[in-house]
C-alpha atoms as one frame of an Amber mdcrd trajectory, in Angstrom:
protein
 128.728  98.523 101.431 126.875  96.207 103.836 123.419  94.821 102.561 120.428
  96.496 103.965 118.478  94.394 106.203 115.444  94.438 108.268 114.276  91.134
 110.074 113.517  89.799 113.424 115.078  86.401 114.847 112.698  84.699 117.523
 114.924  83.676 120.429 111.963  82.588 122.799 108.390  82.113 122.375 107.260
  80.677 125.808 105.171  82.477 128.353 106.136  82.159 131.993 107.901  79.231
 132.125 110.501  77.552 129.845 108.824  74.573 128.757 108.125  72.153 125.691
 111.525  73.186 124.232 110.388  76.785 124.257 112.438  79.626 126.034 111.081
  82.557 127.663 110.443  85.852 125.400 113.343  87.492 123.610 113.934  88.525
 120.056 116.642  90.237 118.106 115.870  92.744 115.299 118.268  93.138 112.858
 118.629  96.409 111.091 121.562  96.728 108.631 123.500  94.398 110.666 123.051
  96.309 113.910 121.147  94.423 116.656 118.425  95.402 118.939 117.305  93.155
 121.644 113.564  93.049 122.403 113.009  91.637 126.059 115.537  89.187 127.480
 114.172  86.255 128.988 116.156  83.307 130.761 118.218  81.420 128.288 118.263
  84.415 125.604 122.207  84.425 125.564 122.411  80.649 124.805 119.946  81.147
 122.151 122.143  84.237 120.749 125.213  81.829 120.606 123.299  79.032 118.832
 122.160  81.479 116.038 125.605  83.170 115.824 124.253  86.582 116.901 127.319
  88.724 117.880 126.307  90.270 121.207 128.596  93.129 121.027 126.617  94.488
 117.975 123.548  95.131 120.259 123.171  98.710 120.309 119.839  98.972 122.370
 117.841  96.594 124.651 114.071  97.140 124.967 112.341  95.581 128.116 108.665
  95.573 128.015 107.609  95.226 131.770 109.323  93.753 134.814 107.968  90.084
 134.808 110.859  87.877 135.104 110.350  85.875 132.015 111.018  89.030 129.933
 114.187  90.331 131.738 116.003  87.373 133.849 118.381  86.946 131.127 119.523
  90.284 130.838 122.050  90.627 133.829 123.959  87.644 132.709 124.035  89.038
 129.078 125.631  92.497 130.407 128.069  90.633 132.214 129.122  88.663 129.388
 129.384  91.891 127.584 131.950  93.231 130.170 133.847  89.888 130.148 134.326
  90.191 126.371 135.785  93.658 126.650 132.881  95.900 125.629 133.561  99.565
 125.703 130.812 100.923 123.435 127.608 102.444 124.992 124.394 100.271 125.308
 120.866 102.057 125.490 118.454 100.234 127.727 114.678 101.456 127.334 112.819
  99.989 130.183 110.937 100.513 133.539 112.914 102.582 136.179 112.854  99.805
 138.574 115.138  97.611 136.408 118.165 100.057 136.868 117.849  99.661 140.618
 117.805  95.786 140.442 120.777  95.933 138.337 122.582  98.288 140.680 121.809
  96.318 143.738 123.048  93.016 142.186 126.257  94.487 141.109 126.986  96.278
 144.318 126.115  92.844 146.237 129.044  91.401 144.166 131.434  93.949 144.604
 131.420  95.036 140.782 130.183  97.325 138.360 129.789  97.731 134.686 132.903
  99.091 132.797 131.015 100.274 129.748 128.315 103.023 129.666 124.633 102.313
 130.023 122.211 104.872 129.092 118.701 104.238 130.526 115.493 105.513 129.119
 112.586 104.916 131.247 109.186 104.085 130.159 107.190 104.534 133.322 105.258
 107.595 132.352 104.456 106.379 128.887 102.756 103.319 130.089 100.528 105.621
 132.411  99.773 107.925 129.447  97.673 107.943 126.298  99.656 108.217 123.192
 102.813 107.147 121.840 106.340 108.653 122.662 109.730 108.558 121.014 112.087
 106.522 123.171 115.115 105.886 120.844 116.560 107.073 117.499 119.653 106.319
 115.451 120.842 106.367 112.287 118.935 102.962 111.296 115.744 103.359 113.121
 113.311 105.521 115.462 111.376 103.582 118.278 108.098 104.655 119.959 106.737
 103.235 123.011 102.870 102.907 123.734 100.967 101.534 126.680  99.602  98.055
 126.997  97.440  96.746 129.596  98.817  94.156 131.712  98.838  93.201 135.439
 101.758  95.664 135.952 102.803  98.500 133.968 103.863  97.410 130.304 104.598
  98.853 127.123 104.742  98.035 123.407 107.278  99.344 120.828 107.083 100.073
 117.343 110.382 100.209 115.144 110.631 102.013 112.111 113.264 102.387 109.664
 114.765 105.753 109.276 113.829 107.142 105.812 116.584 106.627 103.131 117.862
 109.395 100.959 117.017 109.593  97.567 118.842 107.675  94.692 121.063 110.065
  92.530 120.701 109.146  88.836 124.271 109.212  87.570 123.104 110.142  83.801
 122.387 113.614  85.452 125.900 114.566  85.552 126.216 114.843  81.853 122.554
 115.433  80.900 121.957 118.600  83.062 125.782 119.159  83.946 125.410 118.730
  87.601 128.715 118.936  89.649 129.771 116.224  91.780 130.098 118.304  94.736
 126.278 118.870  94.793 125.192 115.173  94.395 124.782 115.246  98.142 122.403
 118.076  98.250 120.327 116.597  95.471 120.249 113.370  97.255 118.902 115.319
 100.239 116.003 116.708  97.966 117.218 119.878  96.422 116.665 121.159  92.956
 119.386 122.133  90.558 119.873 125.471  88.697 121.687 125.199  85.443 124.090
 127.982  84.086 121.193 129.361  81.912 118.956 129.686  84.845 116.883 126.611
  84.032 115.514 124.640  87.052 115.681 121.118  87.137 113.429 119.388  89.537
 114.626 116.904  91.970 112.393 114.251  90.795 114.299 114.429  87.390 117.591
 113.510  88.842 116.495 111.177  91.564 114.474 107.940  92.478 112.412 107.616
  95.465 113.830 105.391  98.108 111.748 102.386  99.327 109.276 103.345 102.086
 110.512 102.787 105.562 109.340  99.360 107.089 108.021  99.040 110.574 107.569
  96.336 113.090 105.436  96.466 116.041 106.035  94.375 119.258 102.981  93.904
 121.661 103.492  91.443 124.476 101.556  90.553 127.680  98.449  92.593 127.109
  94.476  92.265 126.981  93.523  93.028 123.376  93.232  96.706 123.047  91.454
  98.684 120.217  94.001 101.502 120.913  96.761  99.299 119.914  95.440  98.979
 116.466  95.658 102.875 116.260  99.354 103.017 117.526 100.403 100.564 114.835
  98.154 101.148 111.896  99.338  99.898 108.767 102.821  98.584 109.946 104.419
  95.878 107.962 104.904  93.235 110.727 103.124  92.956 113.992 104.160  90.568
 116.966 101.433  90.145 119.149 101.272  87.772 122.338  98.680  84.883 122.029
  99.016  83.103 125.223  95.904  81.244 125.135  93.493  79.686 122.657  89.873
  81.012 122.504  88.605  77.890 124.590  90.497  79.503 127.494  89.568  83.092
 126.996  88.170  83.475 130.566  91.742  82.593 131.653  93.199  85.116 129.330
  90.975  87.837 130.851  92.000  87.014 134.532  95.803  86.988 133.704  95.714
  90.152 131.437  96.654  88.068 128.159  95.175  87.552 124.947  94.075  84.639
 122.825  95.341  83.999 119.297  92.030  84.940 117.995  92.128  88.340 119.638
  95.705  89.002 118.465  94.540  88.361 114.752  91.506  90.805 115.338  94.091
  93.574 116.543  96.233  92.945 113.451  93.068  92.778 111.117  91.930  96.045
 112.418  95.601  97.624 112.274  95.719  96.473 108.474  99.175  94.949 109.071
 100.861  92.847 106.655 101.741  89.970 108.605 101.119  88.809 112.236 103.614
  86.637 114.327 102.086  85.307 117.314 104.089  84.120 120.626 104.217  84.000
 124.220 102.767  80.600 124.436 101.211  79.057 127.515 102.963  75.841 128.483
  99.532  73.989 128.599  99.817  73.769 124.625 102.163  71.127 123.074 100.815
  71.624 119.803 100.960  75.158 118.576  98.984  74.547 115.275  95.904  74.922
 117.329  96.822  78.833 118.112  98.109  79.419 114.236  94.666  78.098 112.686
  92.803  80.079 115.339  94.499  83.255 114.344  94.121  82.515 110.715  90.370
  82.214 111.009  90.635  86.222 111.586  93.717  87.055 109.914  95.178  84.559
 107.233  98.781  85.995 107.045  99.591  84.781 110.636 102.520  82.720 111.834
 103.952  80.993 114.705 106.942  83.202 116.188 108.878  80.332 117.504 112.535
  79.554 118.215 114.957  80.155 115.452 112.543  81.238 113.244 113.566  84.445
 110.953 111.067  86.754 109.606 111.798  89.601 106.934 109.903  92.563 107.527
C-alpha cells in the first residue's frame, strides 16, 4: 500500500515578473501520491521536471484568477500531457474565460486536446459571500471562496477526506466478529453477538487521524472574512507581496504585506503560515519572513523547491 502523504511543493514564489531566480506562482499539492496543481505561472513545467513531478499524475488544476503570472504556463503543460499520450480526464477549476482562451489558441494552431478536460467555473463564487464545493475525489475535497483583487479571484481550501476507522484484529477472536463484517465495522457499525450482546464500534476500532487542511490565498487585500473561511486549518499559504513599509503600494495594487498575511493567519488560528508571491523589488526575503513572525511566529518563506508537510 502506498504511504499516505499530504504536502505542498513550491514551484514559483514571484509575483508579476520572473526575477531574482524566482518563478511566477505555482504549487503542487501531493495527496497520497496524486497531484493537484495550484496556479501555473510561466516556467512551472520546467520546475516540475526539476523536482521529478510526474505530470500525468496531476488530477486537477486550480487557477485562482486570470492574471498571466498565475496561468501562462498551463497551455504548454496541457500540450506536453498530450504529446506524452495522456488519455485520463483532467479537471480544471478556473474562471470561465480560461476555457475560451485555450480553445482559441488550440483552434489557431489547428489542433485540439485528445484527452477529456472537465471545467468547473469559479465566476459565481468570487461574486458571492461564502464558500462553495468545487471539487471532490477519494483523496480530498476542495472549496473555493472569494478574495479581493483587481479582477475576480478565488482562494481554495483543500481538505483530506475522512479516513475509515482502523479495525482491531483482536476483535475477530475476542468478540467472534466474522471477516465478512469487517468492512461494515470500519464504516462505523456496531456488532451483535449470537447471544444478542451489542459490541459498540468504539471497542473494535481506532479513530482515524483527523483530516488535514491546506488553504491557498493569493493576490488579495487582507480580509477578515478569509480567517473565517479557513478557521483552524493546518497550513495557510497567503500572499505577502510587499513589506509593511510599502503598505500604500500594497493597497493600491490589491495585495497584502507580510504583516497583514500574518494577522490573517493569527486570526484564523492556523498551525503554520507560508508566505509567497514576492515583489521583484525584494532581493533579501528575510525582511518579509521576519516581519510576518512579529505577528505569527510559525511563518515561513514559500520559496522555490521547498517541500512543506501539512
